[in-house]
C-alpha positions, -999 to +999 in steps of 0.1 A: -117-078-098-120-053-127-112-019-116-144-002-127-165-024-103-145-014-074-159-001-044-144+035-041-159+046-011-132+060+011-151+041+041-142+010+029-106+014+026-085-006+055-046-013+061-042-052+075-009-063+088-005-100+084+020-124+103+028-143+072+027-139+030-003-138+011-016-155-022-016-132-050-044-148-068-068-129-043-059-099-056-062-083-091-024-073-094-011-051-121+026-053-112+051-069-087+083-062-076+108-081-054+134-064-032+162-077-013+188-056+000+213-074+031+193-095+052+161-089+043+138-094+012+109-075+005+078-082-023+057-052-036+022-058-053+007-028-072-032-030-076-058-004-088-065+013-056-042-007-029-013-025-027+005-054-004+040-049+011+057-081+023+086-084+044+106-114+055+137-111+078+153-145+090+123-167+097+099-136+101+071-127+075+048-100+075+024-081+049+011-051+050-022-049+028-042-016+016-073-022+001-109-016-001-117-048-012-145-059+014-146-100+009-124-130-002-097-115+023-078-141+045-086-141+083-056-163+095-025-143+106-043-112+113-019-090+136-044-058+131-069-042+112-082-003+111-100+018+083-078+041+063-101+073+067-085+102+083-050+102+097-035+072+115-003+060+130+002+025+140+034+005+154+043-034+158+068-049+171+078-087+163+105-093+195+116-125+185+126-115+151+141-078+169+119-065+141+096-036+139+069-021+116+053+013+115+030+033+096+012+065+087-022+066+069-037+099+060-068+104+036-079+134+020-110+143-003-101+170-031-118+193-054-119+184-087-090+211-099-071+201-068-075+165-076-060+168-113-033+186-102-023+160-075-029+132-106-004+152-127+021+155-101+024+120-089+022+106-127+056+130-129+070+116-099+063+082-104+081+090-138+111+107-120+115+083-095+112+052-113+082+041-088+056+017-098+027+031-111-009+019-128-032+046-140-066+035-148-101+051-154-131+048-134-153+082-132-119+098-139-082+091-144-070+071-110-036+062-102-016+043-079+023+046-071+045+027-048+081+044-042+107+025-021+136+036-002+163+006+007+185+011+038+207-016+055+182-022+083+150-012+069+131-001+037+106+024+036+074+026+015+053+056+004+021+045-017-003+069-030-035+057-042-058+083-064-094+080-067-111+100-091-147+093-077-148+113-048-116+129-054-100+106-028-064+100-022-052+078+002-011+080+015+005+054+034+042+058+048+052+024+061+087+014+076+101-024+081+136-024+102+154-048+119+182-048+141 
């Protein structure tokens, strides 16, 4: 999918939690990173305006997908799906694996000046934190950033997706944890 043809409606953004890994050919990947730490492995995919966060621990595998892609998404393995507009908290337990997932999703529509200020702050943050980032142009400067922190029993991911059309800022804070 070409970033210039993406739908930028805040209403189309959704978070989907899968109980499996997904295949990269379904998405317009711009950067990929694998993180191995202690007993878990995580994989991060950065896309224009979206991301995938896969977590494996023992035999458990789960994936968080944040996307505005409305078609060609897998139906198999969906544990939960919800729209990102507004503010939302969600938790899911994996009792067999003694693991859990939680996320907070927040969206804002900013004025042009505030959007550009936020864009510049996020560009600086991505550089300073050595976070994954991808910038593109679609009705103005757009940016997606993934910033990860590793801990012994959990991994945290902060994502920031800035879409110039409409001044949309989508933030997520997600955690996968295990006992």
